[in-house]
A tleap script that builds the chain and sets N, CA, C and O, in Angstrom:
source leaprc.protein.ff14SB
mol = sequence {
  NMET GLU ILE TYR LYS ALA ASP GLU GLN LEU
  ALA LYS ILE ILE ILE LYS GLN GLY LEU ILE
  GLU THR SER THR LYS ASP GLU LYS LEU MET
  ARG LYS ARG THR PHE LYS LEU PHE LYS GLU
  ALA GLU ARG LYS ILE TYR PHE ASP GLY GLU
  THR ILE VAL LEU MET GLU GLY ARG SER PHE
  GLN ASP ARG ARG ILE GLU LEU THR GLU GLN
  GLU LEU LYS LEU TYR ILE LEU PHE PHE LYS
  ILE ASN GLU THR ASP THR ASP GLU LEU GLY
  ASP THR THR VAL PHE ASN LEU SER LYS VAL
  SER GLU LYS LEU VAL ALA LEU LYS GLN GLU
  LEU LYS LEU LEU MET LYS SER LYS SER ASP
  GLU VAL ARG ARG SER LYS ILE ALA LYS ILE
  LEU MET VAL PHE ASP GLU ILE LYS ILE CASN
}
set mol.1.N position { 70.529 102.701 102.507 }
set mol.1.CA position { 69.177 102.596 102.002 }
set mol.1.C position { 69.129 101.457 100.977 }
set mol.1.O position { 69.954 101.383 100.067 }
set mol.2.N position { 68.171 100.602 101.146 }
set mol.2.CA position { 67.999 99.451 100.261 }
set mol.2.C position { 67.381 99.889 98.935 }
set mol.2.O position { 66.474 100.721 98.897 }
set mol.3.N position { 67.894 99.310 97.852 }
set mol.3.CA position { 67.359 99.555 96.513 }
set mol.3.C position { 66.810 98.228 95.999 }
set mol.3.O position { 67.455 97.187 96.124 }
set mol.4.N position { 65.609 98.276 95.420 }
set mol.4.CA position { 64.943 97.072 94.930 }
set mol.4.C position { 64.831 97.110 93.412 }
set mol.4.O position { 64.519 98.140 92.815 }
set mol.5.N position { 65.097 95.950 92.806 }
set mol.5.CA position { 65.002 95.794 91.361 }
set mol.5.C position { 63.986 94.699 91.047 }
set mol.5.O position { 63.546 93.979 91.944 }
set mol.6.N position { 63.623 94.578 89.795 }
set mol.6.CA position { 62.646 93.571 89.365 }
set mol.6.C position { 63.293 92.187 89.416 }
set mol.6.O position { 63.721 91.651 88.394 }
set mol.7.N position { 63.357 91.625 90.612 }
set mol.7.CA position { 63.995 90.326 90.788 }
set mol.7.C position { 63.224 89.488 91.806 }
set mol.7.O position { 62.157 89.887 92.273 }
set mol.8.N position { 63.763 88.349 92.136 }
set mol.8.CA position { 63.093 87.427 93.053 }
set mol.8.C position { 62.931 88.027 94.452 }
set mol.8.O position { 61.911 87.798 95.101 }
set mol.9.N position { 63.905 88.781 94.917 }
set mol.9.CA position { 63.802 89.420 96.232 }
set mol.9.C position { 62.575 90.341 96.294 }
set mol.9.O position { 61.800 90.294 97.249 }
set mol.10.N position { 62.415 91.166 95.276 }
set mol.10.CA position { 61.270 92.070 95.236 }
set mol.10.C position { 59.963 91.288 95.105 }
set mol.10.O position { 58.963 91.642 95.730 }
set mol.11.N position { 59.967 90.249 94.310 }
set mol.11.CA position { 58.767 89.415 94.150 }
set mol.11.C position { 58.336 88.845 95.512 }
set mol.11.O position { 57.148 88.841 95.833 }
set mol.12.N position { 59.289 88.371 96.299 }
set mol.12.CA position { 58.963 87.813 97.623 }
set mol.12.C position { 58.389 88.881 98.549 }
set mol.12.O position { 57.459 88.614 99.309 }
set mol.13.N position { 58.940 90.082 98.485 }
set mol.13.CA position { 58.439 91.184 99.315 }
set mol.13.C position { 57.001 91.523 98.919 }
set mol.13.O position { 56.142 91.713 99.780 }
set mol.14.N position { 56.750 91.597 97.626 }
set mol.14.CA position { 55.409 91.931 97.126 }
set mol.14.C position { 54.403 90.871 97.578 }
set mol.14.O position { 53.301 91.204 98.015 }
set mol.15.N position { 54.776 89.617 97.474 }
set mol.15.CA position { 53.888 88.525 97.896 }
set mol.15.C position { 53.668 88.577 99.407 }
set mol.15.O position { 52.561 88.332 99.887 }
set mol.16.N position { 54.719 88.893 100.146 }
set mol.16.CA position { 54.596 89.012 101.611 }
set mol.16.C position { 53.611 90.129 101.998 }
set mol.16.O position { 53.013 90.088 103.074 }
set mol.17.N position { 53.450 91.115 101.121 }
set mol.17.CA position { 52.532 92.227 101.373 }
set mol.17.C position { 51.083 91.877 101.034 }
set mol.17.O position { 50.190 92.713 101.174 }
set mol.18.N position { 50.852 90.641 100.587 }
set mol.18.CA position { 49.479 90.199 100.354 }
set mol.18.C position { 49.069 90.142 98.897 }
set mol.18.O position { 47.929 89.785 98.599 }
set mol.19.N position { 49.962 90.483 97.982 }
set mol.19.CA position { 49.635 90.377 96.569 }
set mol.19.C position { 49.912 88.953 96.102 }
set mol.19.O position { 50.712 88.238 96.704 }
set mol.20.N position { 49.251 88.553 95.038 }
set mol.20.CA position { 49.482 87.224 94.483 }
set mol.20.C position { 50.089 87.370 93.092 }
set mol.20.O position { 49.871 88.362 92.397 }
set mol.21.N position { 50.852 86.357 92.711 }
set mol.21.CA position { 51.420 86.383 91.371 }
set mol.21.C position { 50.455 85.713 90.411 }
set mol.21.O position { 49.965 84.614 90.669 }
set mol.22.N position { 50.188 86.383 89.308 }
set mol.22.CA position { 49.256 85.852 88.307 }
set mol.22.C position { 49.968 85.540 86.989 }
set mol.22.O position { 49.309 85.343 85.968 }
set mol.23.N position { 51.291 85.492 86.996 }
set mol.23.CA position { 52.073 85.247 85.790 }
set mol.23.C position { 51.958 83.792 85.354 }
set mol.23.O position { 51.843 82.886 86.180 }
set mol.24.N position { 51.990 83.587 84.041 }
set mol.24.CA position { 52.039 82.233 83.495 }
set mol.24.C position { 53.504 81.791 83.400 }
set mol.24.O position { 54.415 82.608 83.535 }
set mol.25.N position { 53.716 80.513 83.171 }
set mol.25.CA position { 55.082 79.999 82.999 }
set mol.25.C position { 55.757 80.666 81.809 }
set mol.25.O position { 56.936 81.014 81.869 }
set mol.26.N position { 55.004 80.842 80.728 }
set mol.26.CA position { 55.562 81.477 79.531 }
set mol.26.C position { 55.981 82.922 79.812 }
set mol.26.O position { 57.034 83.368 79.354 }
set mol.27.N position { 55.164 83.641 80.556 }
set mol.27.CA position { 55.513 85.022 80.906 }
set mol.27.C position { 56.792 85.052 81.739 }
set mol.27.O position { 57.667 85.888 81.515 }
set mol.28.N position { 56.894 84.141 82.694 }
set mol.28.CA position { 58.097 84.087 83.530 }
set mol.28.C position { 59.339 83.808 82.689 }
set mol.28.O position { 60.400 84.381 82.937 }
set mol.29.N position { 59.209 82.928 81.693 }
set mol.29.CA position { 60.339 82.637 80.808 }
set mol.29.C position { 60.777 83.883 80.049 }
set mol.29.O position { 61.956 84.025 79.724 }
set mol.30.N position { 59.844 84.785 79.764 }
set mol.30.CA position { 60.151 86.031 79.064 }
set mol.30.C position { 60.497 87.160 80.039 }
set mol.30.O position { 60.585 88.322 79.642 }
set mol.31.N position { 60.694 86.812 81.324 }
set mol.31.CA position { 61.033 87.763 82.394 }
set mol.31.C position { 59.937 88.805 82.600 }
set mol.31.O position { 60.207 89.982 82.838 }
set mol.32.N position { 58.688 88.335 82.500 }
set mol.32.CA position { 57.525 89.184 82.754 }
set mol.32.C position { 56.745 88.550 83.903 }
set mol.32.O position { 56.435 87.359 83.871 }
set mol.33.N position { 56.432 89.353 84.913 }
set mol.33.CA position { 55.689 88.856 86.070 }
set mol.33.C position { 54.643 89.880 86.472 }
set mol.33.O position { 54.859 91.087 86.364 }
set mol.34.N position { 53.502 89.378 86.939 }
set mol.34.CA position { 52.402 90.256 87.335 }
set mol.34.C position { 51.962 89.895 88.745 }
set mol.34.O position { 51.834 88.720 89.089 }
set mol.35.N position { 51.730 90.928 89.562 }
set mol.35.CA position { 51.289 90.752 90.947 }
set mol.35.C position { 50.059 91.622 91.181 }
set mol.35.O position { 50.041 92.796 90.812 }
set mol.36.N position { 49.026 91.037 91.800 }
set mol.36.CA position { 47.768 91.731 92.067 }
set mol.36.C position { 47.261 91.346 93.450 }
set mol.36.O position { 47.731 90.375 94.042 }
set mol.37.N position { 46.300 92.110 93.963 }
set mol.37.CA position { 45.655 91.742 95.233 }
set mol.37.C position { 44.791 90.497 95.064 }
set mol.37.O position { 44.740 89.640 95.946 }
set mol.38.N position { 44.117 90.407 93.928 }
set mol.38.CA position { 43.346 89.217 93.576 }
set mol.38.C position { 43.362 89.109 92.062 }
set mol.38.O position { 43.629 90.089 91.367 }
set mol.39.N position { 43.080 87.937 91.558 }
set mol.39.CA position { 43.285 87.638 90.140 }
set mol.39.C position { 42.628 88.629 89.180 }
set mol.39.O position { 43.223 88.980 88.161 }
set mol.40.N position { 41.419 89.085 89.485 }
set mol.40.CA position { 40.698 89.975 88.572 }
set mol.40.C position { 40.964 91.453 88.822 }
set mol.40.O position { 40.367 92.299 88.157 }
set mol.41.N position { 41.830 91.782 89.747 }
set mol.41.CA position { 42.084 93.179 90.113 }
set mol.41.C position { 42.648 93.977 88.940 }
set mol.41.O position { 43.390 93.448 88.113 }
set mol.42.N position { 42.291 95.240 88.882 }
set mol.42.CA position { 42.791 96.141 87.844 }
set mol.42.C position { 44.192 96.666 88.179 }
set mol.42.O position { 45.008 96.896 87.286 }
set mol.43.N position { 44.455 96.849 89.462 }
set mol.43.CA position { 45.757 97.366 89.877 }
set mol.43.C position { 46.774 96.231 89.911 }
set mol.43.O position { 46.491 95.134 90.393 }
set mol.44.N position { 47.977 96.522 89.382 }
set mol.44.CA position { 49.001 95.480 89.379 }
set mol.44.C position { 50.400 96.084 89.345 }
set mol.44.O position { 50.619 97.201 88.878 }
set mol.45.N position { 51.334 95.291 89.862 }
set mol.45.CA position { 52.754 95.563 89.693 }
set mol.45.C position { 53.222 94.560 88.658 }
set mol.45.O position { 52.966 93.361 88.770 }
set mol.46.N position { 53.903 95.063 87.660 }
set mol.46.CA position { 54.297 94.246 86.524 }
set mol.46.C position { 55.804 94.366 86.330 }
set mol.46.O position { 56.333 95.472 86.225 }
set mol.47.N position { 56.495 93.233 86.281 }
set mol.47.CA position { 57.919 93.229 85.942 }
set mol.47.C position { 58.013 92.978 84.446 }
set mol.47.O position { 57.522 91.962 83.955 }
set mol.48.N position { 58.626 93.877 83.734 }
set mol.48.CA position { 58.851 93.719 82.305 }
set mol.48.C position { 60.362 93.718 82.102 }
set mol.48.O position { 60.969 94.757 81.843 }
set mol.49.N position { 60.952 92.541 82.223 }
set mol.49.CA position { 62.409 92.447 82.192 }
set mol.49.C position { 62.962 93.109 83.437 }
set mol.49.O position { 62.706 92.655 84.552 }
set mol.50.N position { 63.718 94.178 83.254 }
set mol.50.CA position { 64.318 94.892 84.380 }
set mol.50.C position { 63.448 96.047 84.876 }
set mol.50.O position { 63.805 96.712 85.848 }
set mol.51.N position { 62.341 96.288 84.238 }
set mol.51.CA position { 61.491 97.432 84.581 }
set mol.51.C position { 60.369 97.013 85.527 }
set mol.51.O position { 59.750 95.963 85.355 }
set mol.52.N position { 60.121 97.853 86.524 }
set mol.52.CA position { 59.018 97.664 87.471 }
set mol.52.C position { 57.943 98.664 87.079 }
set mol.52.O position { 58.196 99.867 87.030 }
set mol.53.N position { 56.743 98.168 86.799 }
set mol.53.CA position { 55.670 99.031 86.309 }
set mol.53.C position { 54.474 98.924 87.250 }
set mol.53.O position { 54.049 97.825 87.608 }
set mol.54.N position { 53.947 100.058 87.639 }
set mol.54.CA position { 52.714 100.118 88.416 }
set mol.54.C position { 51.602 100.466 87.439 }
set mol.54.O position { 51.684 101.464 86.723 }
set mol.55.N position { 50.555 99.632 87.411 }
set mol.55.CA position { 49.487 99.831 86.435 }
set mol.55.C position { 48.120 99.758 87.091 }
set mol.55.O position { 47.930 99.116 88.124 }
set mol.56.N position { 47.180 100.436 86.461 }
set mol.56.CA position { 45.770 100.292 86.808 }
set mol.56.C position { 45.047 100.042 85.502 }
set mol.56.O position { 44.931 100.934 84.661 }
set mol.57.N position { 44.562 98.824 85.338 }
set mol.57.CA position { 44.002 98.415 84.058 }
set mol.57.C position { 45.102 98.430 83.018 }
set mol.57.O position { 46.149 97.808 83.198 }
set mol.58.N position { 44.864 99.138 81.935 }
set mol.58.CA position { 45.880 99.262 80.881 }
set mol.58.C position { 46.660 100.568 81.001 }
set mol.58.O position { 47.489 100.888 80.148 }
set mol.59.N position { 46.391 101.307 82.054 }
set mol.59.CA position { 47.012 102.615 82.247 }
set mol.59.C position { 48.275 102.508 83.100 }
set mol.59.O position { 48.236 101.999 84.220 }
set mol.60.N position { 49.394 102.993 82.560 }
set mol.60.CA position { 50.636 103.026 83.320 }
set mol.60.C position { 50.549 104.129 84.363 }
set mol.60.O position { 50.219 105.273 84.048 }
set mol.61.N position { 50.847 103.778 85.597 }
set mol.61.CA position { 50.855 104.756 86.675 }
set mol.61.C position { 52.277 105.235 86.963 }
set mol.61.O position { 52.509 106.415 87.226 }
set mol.62.N position { 53.228 104.290 86.908 }
set mol.62.CA position { 54.621 104.626 87.193 }
set mol.62.C position { 55.498 103.523 86.618 }
set mol.62.O position { 55.075 102.372 86.508 }
set mol.63.N position { 56.719 103.885 86.254 }
set mol.63.CA position { 57.657 102.911 85.690 }
set mol.63.C position { 59.048 103.242 86.223 }
set mol.63.O position { 59.495 104.387 86.157 }
set mol.64.N position { 59.727 102.219 86.755 }
set mol.64.CA position { 61.055 102.414 87.354 }
set mol.64.C position { 61.962 101.233 87.032 }
set mol.64.O position { 61.492 100.124 86.775 }
set mol.65.N position { 63.257 101.484 87.048 }
set mol.65.CA position { 64.255 100.404 86.962 }
set mol.65.C position { 64.548 99.902 88.363 }
set mol.65.O position { 64.853 98.725 88.555 }
set mol.66.N position { 64.457 100.787 89.338 }
set mol.66.CA position { 64.681 100.414 90.736 }
set mol.66.C position { 63.809 101.277 91.634 }
set mol.66.O position { 63.354 102.355 91.252 }
set mol.67.N position { 63.592 100.767 92.833 }
set mol.67.CA position { 62.768 101.468 93.821 }
set mol.67.C position { 63.532 101.579 95.127 }
set mol.67.O position { 64.208 100.636 95.538 }
set mol.68.N position { 63.427 102.723 95.778 }
set mol.68.CA position { 63.922 102.834 97.142 }
set mol.68.C position { 62.887 102.187 98.070 }
set mol.68.O position { 61.785 101.857 97.631 }
set mol.69.N position { 63.226 102.011 99.316 }
set mol.69.CA position { 62.272 101.444 100.264 }
set mol.69.C position { 61.035 102.328 100.392 }
set mol.69.O position { 59.917 101.816 100.460 }
set mol.70.N position { 61.218 103.635 100.424 }
set mol.70.CA position { 60.093 104.566 100.517 }
set mol.70.C position { 59.186 104.453 99.293 }
set mol.70.O position { 57.962 104.431 99.421 }
set mol.71.N position { 59.786 104.383 98.115 }
set mol.71.CA position { 58.998 104.251 96.890 }
set mol.71.C position { 58.232 102.934 96.864 }
set mol.71.O position { 57.080 102.884 96.433 }
set mol.72.N position { 58.880 101.868 97.328 }
set mol.72.CA position { 58.208 100.573 97.384 }
set mol.72.C position { 57.020 100.629 98.343 }
set mol.72.O position { 55.961 100.070 98.057 }
set mol.73.N position { 57.196 101.301 99.477 }
set mol.73.CA position { 56.077 101.458 100.412 }
set mol.73.C position { 54.919 102.216 99.757 }
set mol.73.O position { 53.755 101.892 99.992 }
set mol.74.N position { 55.229 103.207 98.950 }
set mol.74.CA position { 54.188 103.957 98.246 }
set mol.74.C position { 53.491 103.073 97.218 }
set mol.74.O position { 52.272 103.146 97.062 }
set mol.75.N position { 54.253 102.241 96.519 }
set mol.75.CA position { 53.639 101.290 95.583 }
set mol.75.C position { 52.664 100.386 96.331 }
set mol.75.O position { 51.537 100.178 95.882 }
set mol.76.N position { 53.094 99.852 97.465 }
set mol.76.CA position { 52.245 98.943 98.252 }
set mol.76.C position { 51.012 99.688 98.750 }
set mol.76.O position { 49.915 99.130 98.763 }
set mol.77.N position { 51.183 100.953 99.162 }
set mol.77.CA position { 50.052 101.766 99.610 }
set mol.77.C position { 48.984 101.851 98.518 }
set mol.77.O position { 47.790 101.833 98.816 }
set mol.78.N position { 49.405 101.944 97.272 }
set mol.78.CA position { 48.492 101.995 96.129 }
set mol.78.C position { 47.517 100.815 96.154 }
set mol.78.O position { 46.365 100.950 95.739 }
set mol.79.N position { 47.973 99.676 96.635 }
set mol.79.CA position { 47.134 98.476 96.706 }
set mol.79.C position { 46.348 98.378 98.003 }
set mol.79.O position { 45.239 97.845 98.018 }
set mol.80.N position { 46.907 98.883 99.077 }
set mol.80.CA position { 46.319 98.671 100.396 }
set mol.80.C position { 45.182 99.623 100.741 }
set mol.80.O position { 44.322 99.286 101.555 }
set mol.81.N position { 45.165 100.817 100.130 }
set mol.81.CA position { 44.072 101.739 100.454 }
set mol.81.C position { 42.901 101.466 99.525 }
set mol.81.O position { 43.066 100.927 98.430 }
set mol.82.N position { 41.731 101.846 99.978 }
set mol.82.CA position { 40.539 101.721 99.143 }
set mol.82.C position { 40.678 102.615 97.923 }
set mol.82.O position { 41.252 103.701 98.003 }
set mol.83.N position { 40.155 102.160 96.804 }
set mol.83.CA position { 40.228 102.969 95.587 }
set mol.83.C position { 39.559 104.318 95.777 }
set mol.83.O position { 39.959 105.300 95.152 }
set mol.84.N position { 38.547 104.380 96.628 }
set mol.84.CA position { 37.862 105.653 96.876 }
set mol.84.C position { 38.741 106.631 97.652 }
set mol.84.O position { 38.492 107.836 97.627 }
set mol.85.N position { 39.769 106.125 98.341 }
set mol.85.CA position { 40.675 106.990 99.098 }
set mol.85.C position { 41.860 107.468 98.269 }
set mol.85.O position { 42.617 108.329 98.717 }
set mol.86.N position { 42.030 106.925 97.072 }
set mol.86.CA position { 43.157 107.296 96.231 }
set mol.86.C position { 43.150 108.787 95.918 }
set mol.86.O position { 44.212 109.392 95.775 }
set mol.87.N position { 41.971 109.384 95.811 }
set mol.87.CA position { 41.894 110.816 95.506 }
set mol.87.C position { 42.544 111.673 96.577 }
set mol.87.O position { 42.938 112.806 96.300 }
set mol.88.N position { 42.665 111.162 97.784 }
set mol.88.CA position { 43.339 111.899 98.861 }
set mol.88.C position { 44.836 112.038 98.610 }
set mol.88.O position { 45.498 112.886 99.207 }
set mol.89.N position { 45.366 111.196 97.719 }
set mol.89.CA position { 46.802 111.195 97.460 }
set mol.89.C position { 47.177 112.008 96.232 }
set mol.89.O position { 48.321 111.962 95.778 }
set mol.90.N position { 46.217 112.754 95.692 }
set mol.90.CA position { 46.507 113.620 94.555 }
set mol.90.C position { 45.667 113.262 93.352 }
set mol.90.O position { 44.558 112.743 93.477 }
set mol.91.N position { 46.212 113.547 92.186 }
set mol.91.CA position { 45.548 113.303 90.907 }
set mol.91.C position { 45.093 111.849 90.837 }
set mol.91.O position { 45.895 110.937 91.038 }
set mol.92.N position { 43.834 111.634 90.559 }
set mol.92.CA position { 43.300 110.271 90.540 }
set mol.92.C position { 43.575 109.553 89.221 }
set mol.92.O position { 43.278 108.364 89.102 }
set mol.93.N position { 44.132 110.241 88.234 }
set mol.93.CA position { 44.400 109.574 86.959 }
set mol.93.C position { 45.781 108.936 86.914 }
set mol.93.O position { 45.979 107.940 86.218 }
set mol.94.N position { 46.742 109.496 87.649 }
set mol.94.CA position { 48.100 108.951 87.659 }
set mol.94.C position { 48.636 108.949 89.079 }
set mol.94.O position { 48.546 109.951 89.788 }
set mol.95.N position { 49.195 107.816 89.493 }
set mol.95.CA position { 49.795 107.672 90.814 }
set mol.95.C position { 51.240 108.140 90.717 }
set mol.95.O position { 52.122 107.345 90.391 }
set mol.96.N position { 51.501 109.423 90.995 }
set mol.96.CA position { 52.820 110.015 90.889 }
set mol.96.C position { 53.525 109.901 92.241 }
set mol.96.O position { 53.078 110.482 93.231 }
set mol.97.N position { 54.638 109.145 92.278 }
set mol.97.CA position { 55.311 108.867 93.549 }
set mol.97.C position { 55.740 110.123 94.300 }
set mol.97.O position { 55.525 110.215 95.509 }
set mol.98.N position { 56.336 111.083 93.619 }
set mol.98.CA position { 56.799 112.272 94.335 }
set mol.98.C position { 55.621 113.090 94.865 }
set mol.98.O position { 55.687 113.634 95.968 }
set mol.99.N position { 54.552 113.176 94.086 }
set mol.99.CA position { 53.374 113.912 94.556 }
set mol.99.C position { 52.686 113.187 95.709 }
set mol.99.O position { 52.204 113.822 96.646 }
set mol.100.N position { 52.641 111.861 95.639 }
set mol.100.CA position { 52.026 111.085 96.721 }
set mol.100.C position { 52.840 111.246 98.001 }
set mol.100.O position { 52.273 111.399 99.082 }
set mol.101.N position { 54.160 111.213 97.884 }
set mol.101.CA position { 55.018 111.400 99.049 }
set mol.101.C position { 54.777 112.775 99.687 }
set mol.101.O position { 54.667 112.885 100.908 }
set mol.102.N position { 54.696 113.814 98.858 }
set mol.102.CA position { 54.402 115.168 99.348 }
set mol.102.C position { 53.018 115.225 99.988 }
set mol.102.O position { 52.827 115.865 101.022 }
set mol.103.N position { 52.068 114.556 99.367 }
set mol.103.CA position { 50.687 114.574 99.877 }
set mol.103.C position { 50.598 113.886 101.237 }
set mol.103.O position { 49.830 114.321 102.095 }
set mol.104.N position { 51.372 112.815 101.447 }
set mol.104.CA position { 51.368 112.152 102.754 }
set mol.104.C position { 51.856 113.102 103.850 }
set mol.104.O position { 51.308 113.117 104.952 }
set mol.105.N position { 52.873 113.882 103.548 }
set mol.105.CA position { 53.372 114.880 104.508 }
set mol.105.C position { 52.278 115.902 104.804 }
set mol.105.O position { 52.054 116.260 105.960 }
set mol.106.N position { 51.600 116.369 103.761 }
set mol.106.CA position { 50.519 117.344 103.935 }
set mol.106.C position { 49.360 116.743 104.740 }
set mol.106.O position { 48.760 117.424 105.571 }
set mol.107.N position { 49.049 115.468 104.490 }
set mol.107.CA position { 47.967 114.809 105.238 }
set mol.107.C position { 48.312 114.686 106.718 }
set mol.107.O position { 47.434 114.820 107.571 }
set mol.108.N position { 49.581 114.431 107.031 }
set mol.108.CA position { 49.997 114.363 108.436 }
set mol.108.C position { 49.775 115.706 109.124 }
set mol.108.O position { 49.290 115.763 110.254 }
set mol.109.N position { 50.133 116.787 108.431 }
set mol.109.CA position { 49.926 118.127 108.987 }
set mol.109.C position { 48.439 118.430 109.153 }
set mol.109.O position { 48.016 118.972 110.174 }
set mol.110.N position { 47.661 118.078 108.149 }
set mol.110.CA position { 46.223 118.312 108.220 }
set mol.110.C position { 45.596 117.534 109.369 }
set mol.110.O position { 44.723 118.045 110.070 }
set mol.111.N position { 46.042 116.300 109.558 }
set mol.111.CA position { 45.500 115.484 110.649 }
set mol.111.C position { 45.797 116.108 112.004 }
set mol.111.O position { 44.950 116.085 112.897 }
set mol.112.N position { 46.988 116.664 112.165 }
set mol.112.CA position { 47.336 117.343 113.421 }
set mol.112.C position { 46.368 118.492 113.695 }
set mol.112.O position { 45.897 118.665 114.819 }
set mol.113.N position { 46.079 119.269 112.664 }
set mol.113.CA position { 45.152 120.388 112.818 }
set mol.113.C position { 43.735 119.900 113.130 }
set mol.113.O position { 43.047 120.473 113.976 }
set mol.114.N position { 43.311 118.856 112.451 }
set mol.114.CA position { 41.968 118.314 112.689 }
set mol.114.C position { 41.842 117.728 114.089 }
set mol.114.O position { 40.777 117.802 114.701 }
set mol.115.N position { 42.919 117.151 114.595 }
set mol.115.CA position { 42.894 116.578 115.948 }
set mol.115.C position { 42.745 117.691 116.992 }
set mol.115.O position { 42.050 117.523 117.993 }
set mol.116.N position { 43.397 118.812 116.749 }
set mol.116.CA position { 43.318 119.937 117.685 }
set mol.116.C position { 41.932 120.570 117.693 }
set mol.116.O position { 41.414 120.946 118.744 }
set mol.117.N position { 41.344 120.680 116.515 }
set mol.117.CA position { 40.067 121.378 116.418 }
set mol.117.C position { 38.865 120.472 116.684 }
set mol.117.O position { 37.748 120.950 116.886 }
set mol.118.N position { 39.103 119.175 116.683 }
set mol.118.CA position { 38.030 118.195 116.911 }
set mol.118.C position { 36.891 118.352 115.897 }
set mol.118.O position { 35.742 118.005 116.172 }
set mol.119.N position { 37.237 118.884 114.723 }
set mol.119.CA position { 36.208 119.079 113.701 }
set mol.119.C position { 36.324 118.020 112.616 }
set mol.119.O position { 37.338 117.331 112.506 }
set mol.120.N position { 35.287 117.903 111.833 }
set mol.120.CA position { 35.238 117.023 110.661 }
set mol.120.C position { 35.766 115.618 110.970 }
set mol.120.O position { 36.815 115.198 110.482 }
set mol.121.N position { 35.014 114.931 111.780 }
set mol.121.CA position { 35.413 113.598 112.214 }
set mol.121.C position { 35.542 112.612 111.054 }
set mol.121.O position { 36.403 111.733 111.088 }
set mol.122.N position { 34.704 112.745 110.035 }
set mol.122.CA position { 34.768 111.839 108.881 }
set mol.122.C position { 36.097 112.018 108.148 }
set mol.122.O position { 36.771 111.040 107.826 }
set mol.123.N position { 36.462 113.256 107.891 }
set mol.123.CA position { 37.736 113.532 107.203 }
set mol.123.C position { 38.918 113.089 108.058 }
set mol.123.O position { 39.859 112.477 107.554 }
set mol.124.N position { 38.868 113.392 109.328 }
set mol.124.CA position { 39.940 113.006 110.249 }
set mol.124.C position { 40.122 111.489 110.236 }
set mol.124.O position { 41.249 110.996 110.207 }
set mol.125.N position { 39.031 110.766 110.257 }
set mol.125.CA position { 39.082 109.310 110.249 }
set mol.125.C position { 39.671 108.774 108.943 }
set mol.125.O position { 40.469 107.836 108.955 }
set mol.126.N position { 39.284 109.360 107.846 }
set mol.126.CA position { 39.772 108.934 106.536 }
set mol.126.C position { 41.283 109.142 106.416 }
set mol.126.O position { 42.009 108.255 105.969 }
set mol.127.N position { 41.739 110.318 106.819 }
set mol.127.CA position { 43.171 110.621 106.754 }
set mol.127.C position { 43.947 109.712 107.704 }
set mol.127.O position { 44.999 109.185 107.342 }
set mol.128.N position { 43.438 109.531 108.897 }
set mol.128.CA position { 44.110 108.678 109.883 }
set mol.128.C position { 44.251 107.251 109.364 }
set mol.128.O position { 45.278 106.605 109.574 }
set mol.129.N position { 43.215 106.765 108.686 }
set mol.129.CA position { 43.251 105.409 108.136 }
set mol.129.C position { 44.334 105.280 107.061 }
set mol.129.O position { 45.089 104.308 107.065 }
set mol.130.N position { 44.417 106.230 106.159 }
set mol.130.CA position { 45.435 106.205 105.103 }
set mol.130.C position { 46.834 106.219 105.716 }
set mol.130.O position { 47.693 105.429 105.326 }
set mol.131.N position { 47.061 107.110 106.669 }
set mol.131.CA position { 48.378 107.216 107.299 }
set mol.131.C position { 48.722 105.955 108.098 }
set mol.131.O position { 49.876 105.527 108.122 }
set mol.132.N position { 47.730 105.372 108.743 }
set mol.132.CA position { 47.952 104.140 109.498 }
set mol.132.C position { 48.339 102.997 108.550 }
set mol.132.O position { 49.262 102.235 108.839 }
set mol.133.N position { 47.643 102.882 107.440 }
set mol.133.CA position { 47.968 101.841 106.459 }
set mol.133.C position { 49.415 102.015 105.978 }
set mol.133.O position { 50.168 101.045 105.895 }
set mol.134.N position { 49.790 103.244 105.666 }
set mol.134.CA position { 51.166 103.494 105.204 }
set mol.134.C position { 52.177 103.133 106.286 }
set mol.134.O position { 53.173 102.467 106.003 }
set mol.135.N position { 51.936 103.561 107.509 }
set mol.135.CA position { 52.870 103.288 108.608 }
set mol.135.C position { 52.996 101.800 108.907 }
set mol.135.O position { 54.041 101.350 109.377 }
set mol.136.N position { 51.951 101.040 108.643 }
set mol.136.CA position { 51.972 99.597 108.933 }
set mol.136.C position { 52.676 98.778 107.846 }
set mol.136.O position { 52.902 97.583 108.033 }
set mol.137.N position { 53.022 99.390 106.732 }
set mol.137.CA position { 53.714 98.662 105.663 }
set mol.137.C position { 55.181 98.495 106.075 }
set mol.137.O position { 55.932 99.467 106.163 }
set mol.138.N position { 55.560 97.265 106.321 }
set mol.138.CA position { 56.932 96.930 106.693 }
set mol.138.C position { 57.541 96.116 105.558 }
set mol.138.O position { 56.996 95.085 105.166 }
set mol.139.N position { 58.652 96.572 105.041 }
set mol.139.CA position { 59.267 95.916 103.884 }
set mol.139.C position { 60.114 94.719 104.322 }
set mol.139.O position { 60.073 93.675 103.670 }
set mol.140.N position { 60.854 94.838 105.371 }
set mol.140.CA position { 61.695 93.711 105.821 }
set mol.140.C position { 61.316 93.236 107.205 }
set mol.140.O position { 61.924 92.300 107.725 }
savepdb mol mol.pdb
quit
């Protein structure tokens, strides 16, 4: 299993996922880097030396020294889904990786049930979209 740290390899992966780097030269010299979907976005991945931080505005969502491939996919999912769909992944105030991972498993089960019953097409579509976005995230 690959482990990712706040380094150039991880920066390239993040950029490959569609995020842009908004760091200044001075920030880079201090080993601080910021990645966002677009320059004014509130959500960001921030390298603070050796620490990888997931933030929304000024609010810390998660902080790690290293990420597994699964955790990195969850970080990327945070950016790829609509902000209105974030509530499907649990508490909307903090993006908790272990809870989000558990919630994805629960959403897969729920989708199976919804597919069988052919009920609640709006919910089924929303869940299917979130799961599809997650499945389409390829790290390497």
